[in-house]
N, C-alpha and C positions, 0 to 999 in steps of 0.2 A: 536463434533462440525464438519460441513463439511465444508470444506476450498477450495477455487479454488484461485491458484494464477497463474496471466499469466504475464510471462516473468522471465526466469529463470538465468539471469544474476548474478551479484554477491549479489545484493541486494534480488531478487528472491528464490536465493538458500539459502542465511540466514536465509529469512523467513522461508522457506519450513525445515529446519532442525530445529528450534528453535519448532516450532509448531509441528512437529514430535515428537520431545523430549516431548513434552507435551502431547503426545498421540491424536492427533488431526486426523482425517481424510482428507488428502490433496492431491489435484489434480494438477499438475503442467502443465502449456501447454505455449509449446514455438515453433517457426518455424524451428528451428536448432534440428535434431534429434540428433547428438552427447551430445548434452546439455542436452535434456530430457533423454538420455541414461543414462549418468552421475549422473544426480539427483536421477533417480528412482534407478538406483543401488547401489547409496551411503544411500538413506535413504528409509524410508518404506512409500512411497508415489506412488501415480498413477501417469501417464504420457500420453500426448497427444501432438503429433508433427502435428501442425495446427495453424491456424490464430487465435486467440482467440477476433477477433473482429467481429467474424461471430456467428450466433444465432445457427445454426446446428452445431457448434463445443461446445458452452456452453451448449446446451441442450444436446450433448452426455456427456460432463463432468459432468454432475448432476447439472447443476444451479437450476434447481427447487427445488433442497434438500438443496440447498447452505445456510449456516449463513452467513457467510463472504466470500467477493470476493475482492481480491486485485489484481490490475494492477500494475505493474512495469515494463514495457518495455521501451525503449531507445524514444519513441516516446509518447509524452505527449497527440497528439491528438488521438493515438490508446489507451492510456489509459483511457481517457475521453469516448470514444466510447465503448470500452468492459465494463465499470462501467455502461453506461446508460443501453445496452443491457441487463446486466445481472440484473439490477434493475426493468425492465420491463418484462422481463422474470420470476422473481421471485419477487414478492412485499415484501417479509418479509428479503430479504438479504441486509445485511449490505455493503455497496462499501466503497472501498479506492482505491484512485488514487495518483500517482506519478505524478506530475505536476512541472516542474524545470523552465520552460520558465518564467521570470520575468513579460514579458507581461501578462500572467494570474493572476498575483500577485491581481490587483487593481480589478480584476472581478472575485475573487474566492468564495465570499458570493455568488453572481448571479447565478454561475456553479454550486455551492454545492444544492442552492433552486432549480433551474429549473431543473436539471440533477436528482434530489433525493440522491445526493451523501451524505455519511455519513462523510466521511473525505476526503482532498485533501491534500496533502505532499508535501511541496518543501524543500527537503533536505539542498541544499544550502542555503536557506533563513534562515531555523529553524538555522543551525549551526553558519551562520551569527549574528544572534540575541543572540544565546547563549555566542559566544564569546564578543559580546558588553555589555552583562548584566554583566559578569565576569571581563572585562576592566572599568566598572563603578565603581567598588569597588574593587579593587587588592588586598585589606590588609581582605576582608571578608573571612572567612572560609566556608561558605554555605551561600548559597541565596535560599530561597524558593519562590514562585510566587504563589499568589492566587489572585480570584475574576478575572480571565481572564486578568492578566497582572498589573492591577489596584493597588494590593497591594505586596509589598515586606517584607521578614522578613530576616534580615542579621544576622548572627554569626561572632563575631569577638573573638579574644584571648585576 
């Protein structure tokens, strides 16, 4: 699978490492040369030092052949723009954007539909939701969720 990751911070580096271990073809893009150099030296990935929110850079990274595009920069807007450009440049490419600003939470369905994004992740919200689920049933050993959160199966000793 051909995968492009924009943003090589902590999250981007971990994703690149895991995908590399799974033997995927990974290309990382970041504006900081030292970060790209460190990731490309540490893992078997290609790297570009550039702005991932430009069509020419994504074209150079091989977006037309990409199966998956992941944007995890520090800027929600850059992540959304990167995914929009990737989706338009390669119609078959699945796109994942990290969007942390809570203001976008209410508009996530609209953003996904209109921009054609596959997944919009908010790690802070997801972590808080998981903590809330655990605290609701503190004596449960395991909680499995089904039907998009409408059904939960709890395991107790």
